[in-house]
C-alpha positions as CSV (number, residue, x, y, z in Angstrom):
1,M,0.0,0.0,0.1
2,R,1.1,3.5,-0.9
3,F,0.8,5.8,2.1
4,S,1.6,9.0,0.2
5,L,1.4,10.0,-3.6
6,P,3.0,12.7,-5.5
7,F,0.6,15.4,-6.6
8,D,-0.6,15.0,-10.2
9,P,-3.0,17.8,-11.2
10,L,-4.1,15.6,-14.1
11,A,-4.7,12.2,-12.1
12,T,-6.5,14.1,-9.4
13,L,-8.9,15.6,-11.7
14,L,-9.5,12.5,-13.4
15,T,-9.9,10.7,-10.1
16,L,-12.5,13.2,-8.9
17,A,-14.4,13.0,-12.3
18,I,-14.6,9.4,-11.7
19,G,-15.8,9.7,-8.2
20,A,-18.4,12.6,-9.4
21,A,-19.6,10.2,-12.1
22,G,-19.8,7.3,-9.6
23,G,-21.7,9.6,-7.1
24,L,-24.2,10.9,-9.9
25,A,-25.0,7.2,-11.0
26,A,-25.5,6.1,-7.3
27,K,-27.6,9.1,-7.0
28,A,-29.7,8.3,-10.2
29,A,-30.2,4.8,-8.8
30,G,-31.7,6.2,-5.5
31,L,-28.9,4.7,-3.5
32,P,-28.4,5.6,0.1
33,L,-25.8,8.5,0.8
34,A,-25.3,8.5,-2.8
35,L,-22.6,11.0,-3.6
36,L,-20.3,9.7,-0.8
37,L,-20.8,5.8,-1.5
38,G,-20.9,6.3,-5.3
39,S,-17.9,8.1,-5.4
40,L,-15.9,5.9,-3.0
41,T,-17.1,2.9,-5.0
42,A,-16.3,4.2,-8.4
43,V,-12.7,5.4,-7.4
44,G,-12.0,2.3,-5.0
45,C,-12.9,-0.1,-7.9
46,S,-10.7,1.9,-10.6
47,A,-7.9,1.9,-8.1
48,A,-8.1,-1.7,-6.9
49,F,-8.1,-2.8,-10.5
50,R,-5.3,-0.4,-11.3
51,L,-7.3,1.6,-14.1
52,R,-5.3,4.1,-15.9
53,L,-6.6,7.0,-18.0
54,F,-4.2,9.2,-20.1
55,N,-1.5,7.1,-18.8
56,R,-2.4,8.3,-15.2
57,A,-3.0,5.9,-12.1
58,I,-5.9,6.9,-9.7
59,A,-4.4,9.1,-7.1
60,V,-5.7,12.3,-5.3
61,P,-3.7,14.0,-2.6
62,Q,-4.9,12.7,0.9
63,S,-4.5,16.5,2.2
64,L,-7.3,17.5,-0.2
65,R,-9.6,16.2,2.2
66,T,-8.5,18.8,4.8
67,L,-9.6,21.4,2.5
68,F,-13.2,20.0,2.5
69,V,-13.9,18.5,6.0
70,P,-14.4,22.0,7.5
71,I,-17.6,22.5,5.5
72,I,-18.9,19.5,7.5
73,G,-17.7,21.4,10.8
74,L,-19.2,24.6,9.8
75,G,-22.5,23.1,9.0
76,I,-22.7,21.3,12.3
77,G,-21.9,24.3,14.1
78,G,-25.0,26.0,12.8
79,S,-27.0,23.3,14.5
80,F,-25.9,24.7,17.9
81,T,-29.1,26.4,19.4
82,P,-30.0,27.2,22.9
83,E,-32.3,24.4,22.8
84,V,-29.6,22.0,21.9
85,L,-27.3,23.3,24.7
86,A,-30.1,22.7,27.2
87,Q,-30.3,18.9,26.2
88,M,-26.6,18.4,26.7
89,P,-26.6,17.6,30.4
90,G,-28.7,14.5,29.5
91,W,-26.0,13.0,27.3
92,W,-23.8,12.2,30.2
93,S,-25.3,9.0,30.7
94,S,-24.6,7.7,27.0
95,L,-21.0,9.4,27.0
96,L,-20.3,7.1,30.2
97,A,-21.8,4.3,28.5
98,L,-19.6,5.0,25.4
99,G,-16.5,4.7,27.8
100,L,-17.7,1.2,28.4
101,Y,-18.6,0.4,24.8
102,I,-14.9,1.3,23.7
103,P,-12.7,-1.2,25.6
104,M,-15.6,-4.0,24.9
105,A,-15.6,-3.4,21.3
106,H,-11.8,-3.4,21.3
107,Y,-11.3,-6.5,23.3
108,I,-13.9,-8.3,21.0
109,G,-12.0,-7.3,17.8
110,Y,-8.8,-8.2,19.4
111,R,-10.1,-11.7,20.0
112,I,-11.6,-11.9,16.6
113,Y,-8.3,-11.0,14.9
114,R,-6.3,-13.4,17.2
115,R,-8.5,-16.4,16.6
116,L,-9.5,-15.9,13.0
117,G,-6.2,-14.4,11.5
118,P,-2.7,-15.0,11.5
119,L,-2.0,-11.8,13.1
120,D,0.6,-11.1,15.7
121,A,-0.5,-9.6,18.9
122,P,0.5,-5.8,18.2
123,T,-1.2,-5.9,14.7
124,A,-4.4,-7.5,16.3
125,F,-4.6,-5.2,19.2
126,F,-3.9,-1.8,17.3
127,G,-6.1,-3.0,14.3
128,A,-9.0,-3.4,16.7
129,V,-9.0,0.0,18.0
130,P,-12.4,1.4,17.3
131,G,-11.5,4.9,16.6
132,G,-8.5,7.1,15.5
133,L,-6.9,5.9,12.7
134,I,-3.8,8.0,12.3
135,E,-3.2,7.6,16.4
136,S,-3.9,3.9,16.1
137,V,-1.4,3.4,13.3
138,T,1.4,5.7,15.1
139,L,1.1,3.5,18.3
140,G,1.2,0.1,16.4
141,Q,4.3,1.2,14.6
142,E,5.9,1.9,17.5
143,A,5.1,-1.4,19.2
144,G,6.1,-3.4,16.0
145,A,2.9,-4.0,14.4
146,D,2.8,-5.1,10.7
147,E,2.1,-1.6,9.2
148,R,0.5,-2.5,6.0
149,M,-1.9,-4.9,7.6
150,L,-2.6,-2.3,10.4
151,V,-3.4,0.6,8.3
152,L,-5.6,-2.0,5.9
153,L,-7.6,-3.2,9.0
154,Q,-8.4,0.3,10.3
155,F,-9.3,1.5,6.7
156,L,-11.6,-1.3,6.3
157,R,-13.1,-0.5,9.4
158,L,-13.9,3.0,8.2
159,I,-15.2,1.6,4.9
160,L,-17.5,-1.0,6.0
161,T,-19.0,1.2,8.6
162,I,-19.5,4.1,6.2
163,V,-21.1,1.7,3.6
164,A,-23.1,-0.6,6.2
165,V,-24.8,2.5,8.2
166,P,-26.6,4.1,5.2
167,L,-27.9,0.6,4.1
168,I,-29.1,-0.1,7.6
169,F,-31.1,3.3,7.8
170,S,-32.4,2.7,4.3
171,W,-33.6,-0.9,5.4
172,L,-35.2,0.2,8.6
173,T,-36.7,3.4,7.4
174,G,-37.6,2.3,4.1
175,H,-36.2,5.1,2.1
176,A,-32.6,6.0,0.7
177,V,-30.5,8.1,3.0
178,G,-29.8,11.5,1.3
179,S,-31.1,9.9,-2.1
180,S,-33.1,12.8,-3.2
181,A,-30.9,15.9,-2.6
182,G,-27.9,14.6,-1.0
183,V,-26.8,15.8,2.3
184,S,-29.0,18.9,3.5
185,T,-28.2,21.5,5.7
186,G,-31.6,23.3,5.4
187,G,-33.5,25.3,7.8
188,H,-31.0,27.9,7.9
189,S,-31.1,31.6,6.2
190,P,-29.5,32.2,2.8
191,L,-26.1,33.4,2.6
192,G,-25.1,36.8,2.2
193,F,-21.5,38.2,1.9
194,A,-21.3,39.0,5.6
195,D,-22.1,35.3,6.4
196,V,-19.3,34.0,3.8
197,L,-17.0,36.0,5.7
198,V,-17.9,34.9,9.2
199,L,-18.1,31.2,7.8
200,T,-14.6,31.5,6.0
201,L,-13.0,33.0,9.1
202,C,-14.5,30.4,11.3
203,G,-13.1,27.6,8.8
204,V,-9.6,28.9,8.5
205,L,-9.1,30.0,12.1
206,G,-10.8,27.1,13.4
207,V,-8.4,24.6,11.7
208,V,-5.4,26.5,12.9
209,I,-6.5,27.0,16.3
210,G,-7.7,23.3,16.5
211,T,-4.5,22.0,14.9
212,R,-2.4,24.1,17.4
213,L,-4.6,23.0,20.6
214,K,-4.1,19.4,19.2
215,M,-8.0,19.0,19.5
216,P,-9.0,15.5,18.1
217,A,-9.8,15.5,14.4
218,A,-8.9,19.2,14.5
219,V,-9.7,20.1,10.9
220,M,-13.2,19.4,11.5
221,T,-13.8,20.2,15.4
222,G,-11.8,23.4,15.4
223,P,-14.4,25.0,12.7
224,L,-17.3,23.4,14.1
225,T,-16.2,24.9,17.6
226,L,-15.8,28.4,16.1
227,S,-19.1,28.1,14.2
228,A,-21.1,27.0,17.0
229,L,-19.8,30.2,18.8
230,A,-20.6,32.4,15.9
231,H,-24.3,30.9,15.6
232,L,-24.7,31.2,19.5
233,A,-23.6,34.9,19.3
234,G,-25.9,35.8,16.4
235,L,-23.1,36.5,14.0
236,T,-24.7,34.5,11.4
237,E,-27.5,32.1,10.9
238,A,-26.4,30.6,7.7
239,V,-24.5,27.4,6.9
240,P,-22.6,26.3,3.8
241,P,-24.9,25.8,1.0
242,G,-26.0,22.4,-0.1
243,W,-23.8,21.9,-3.2
244,A,-21.0,22.8,-1.2
245,V,-21.7,19.5,1.1
246,Q,-22.4,17.5,-1.8
247,V,-18.9,18.4,-3.4
248,T,-17.7,17.4,-0.2
249,Q,-19.0,14.0,-0.3
250,V,-17.5,13.5,-3.6
251,V,-14.0,14.7,-2.6
252,I,-14.2,12.4,0.7
253,G,-15.5,9.5,-1.0
254,S,-12.9,9.6,-3.8
255,V,-10.0,10.4,-1.3
256,L,-11.2,7.1,0.4
257,G,-11.3,5.2,-2.7
258,A,-8.2,6.2,-3.9
259,R,-6.5,4.4,-0.7
260,F,-7.0,1.1,-2.5
261,A,-4.3,2.1,-5.3
262,G,-1.4,-0.1,-4.6
263,L,-2.7,-2.9,-2.4
264,T,-1.1,-6.1,-2.9
265,R,-3.7,-8.7,-4.1
266,G,-3.2,-11.4,-1.3
267,A,-3.5,-9.0,1.8
268,L,-7.0,-7.6,0.8
269,P,-9.2,-10.7,1.1
270,M,-8.0,-11.9,4.3
271,A,-8.2,-8.4,5.6
272,L,-11.6,-8.0,4.5
273,R,-12.8,-11.1,6.1
274,L,-11.5,-10.4,9.3
275,A,-12.8,-6.7,9.2
276,V,-16.3,-7.6,8.1
277,V,-16.7,-10.0,11.2
278,N,-15.1,-7.1,13.4
279,V,-17.3,-4.5,12.2
280,S,-20.6,-6.8,12.4
281,A,-19.6,-7.5,16.0
282,M,-19.2,-3.9,16.8
283,M,-22.5,-2.9,15.1
284,L,-24.3,-5.5,16.9
285,L,-22.8,-4.1,20.3
286,A,-23.7,-0.5,19.4
287,F,-27.3,-1.7,18.6
288,G,-27.3,-3.4,22.0
289,F,-26.3,-0.1,23.8
290,A,-28.4,2.1,21.5
291,F,-31.7,0.3,22.4
292,A,-30.5,0.3,26.3
293,L,-30.0,3.9,26.4
294,A,-32.3,5.6,24.0
295,G,-35.1,6.0,26.8
296,V,-32.6,7.5,29.0
297,V,-30.9,9.8,26.9
298,G,-34.1,11.2,25.3
299,Q,-32.7,10.4,21.8
300,P,-34.1,7.8,19.3
301,A,-32.5,4.6,19.3
302,M,-31.0,4.8,15.8
303,A,-29.4,8.3,16.7
304,V,-27.6,6.5,19.7
305,F,-26.9,3.7,17.4
306,L,-25.1,6.1,14.7
307,A,-23.2,7.9,17.6
308,F,-21.7,4.5,18.6
309,A,-21.1,3.2,15.3
310,P,-17.2,2.8,14.2
311,G,-17.1,4.8,11.6
312,G,-15.1,8.2,10.8
313,L,-15.9,11.4,12.5
314,A,-16.6,13.4,9.2
315,E,-18.5,10.6,7.4
316,M,-20.8,9.6,10.3
317,S,-21.5,13.6,10.9
318,L,-22.5,13.4,7.3
319,I,-25.0,10.6,7.5
320,A,-26.6,12.5,10.7
321,L,-26.6,15.7,8.7
322,S,-28.5,13.7,5.7
323,L,-31.0,12.6,8.5
324,Q,-31.2,15.8,10.1
325,M,-30.9,13.4,13.3
326,S,-29.4,15.0,16.3
327,V,-26.4,16.0,14.5
328,V,-24.6,17.7,17.6
329,Y,-25.4,14.6,19.7
330,V,-23.8,12.3,17.1
331,T,-20.9,14.5,16.6
332,A,-20.0,15.0,20.2
333,H,-20.0,11.4,20.8
334,H,-17.8,10.5,18.0
335,V,-15.3,13.1,19.2
336,A,-15.4,11.2,22.8
337,R,-15.0,8.0,20.7
338,I,-11.5,9.0,19.1
339,I,-10.6,10.3,22.6
340,F,-11.7,7.1,24.4
341,S,-10.4,4.5,21.9
342,V,-6.7,6.1,21.9
343,L,-6.7,6.5,25.7
344,V,-7.9,2.8,26.0
345,A,-5.3,1.8,23.5
346,R,-2.5,3.5,25.2
347,I,-3.5,2.0,28.8
348,F,-3.6,-1.5,27.9
349,S,-0.7,-1.6,25.1
350,S,1.7,-3.0,27.8
351,R,-0.6,-5.9,28.5
352,I,-0.5,-7.2,24.6
353,G,-0.2,-11.0,24.6
């Protein structure tokens, strides 16, 4: 697997074009979260089969994601209202439950990887961390884990969750998630020049401040925090337009799909088999917590499930936006999931064996 690719403007444009085509095709077919999953599938398949257009391989700089993820944070920040703030004290029970869910999911994943796969203990342990991909890989490298397999297991955790959650919601609700208009940030004022200025400042300063403060997922949580403060202070009532969020879906899906470039053919089937079992177990565990907590925290069971699902912060937040479902609640829990996951991994890493 290649972990970094030199920037090639033509290759990037071609890759994004493939992603956009896949997203539009999925949208026309009425598939759930079409732009994200369609672009991911189209680019992922093209990368896995080593497609070349104009003698260019599938490639898109991972840093491109950093330019678009703040848009999600800005949109979620617009969901902060006095009413939402009043609900937050009631979330402590599910945040505490998340602290129980994380070590349980981690232990189950570790046992699955050790029993079903020929993985050494460090690779199985850090491959099973249910959050914080970059942090997990860094800690695993220091512990002597197989770097390629570790990255693949963590990446497949994200991909499988991102694919499974919209399908689960579509199956349970009877309609495709975000199929008609993509992710919506509706219910807000139209953008004026002052709104664009405020949101742009929140995005740029949020990334800078969040990175310097070492906030988890800083490129999203930094802009989210400043956007929330700006909306609560009455500086703006607007959020990024729907088309910007839809473009963000295509970019994120294309960036994720491009990670399949350079995979060794033998590693993927084994890693996929292990990851499917692990993600299925974590999903079932998340469902158990969701139905146990729904009546306690005053949130729908599916919102609690989405808050516990082991996907990426940005991607799970996009799904919450598309459903207009307790997006602040979901995002807050996924930030906590990253923190708890890395903390548990650090605490118990000395006991691997």
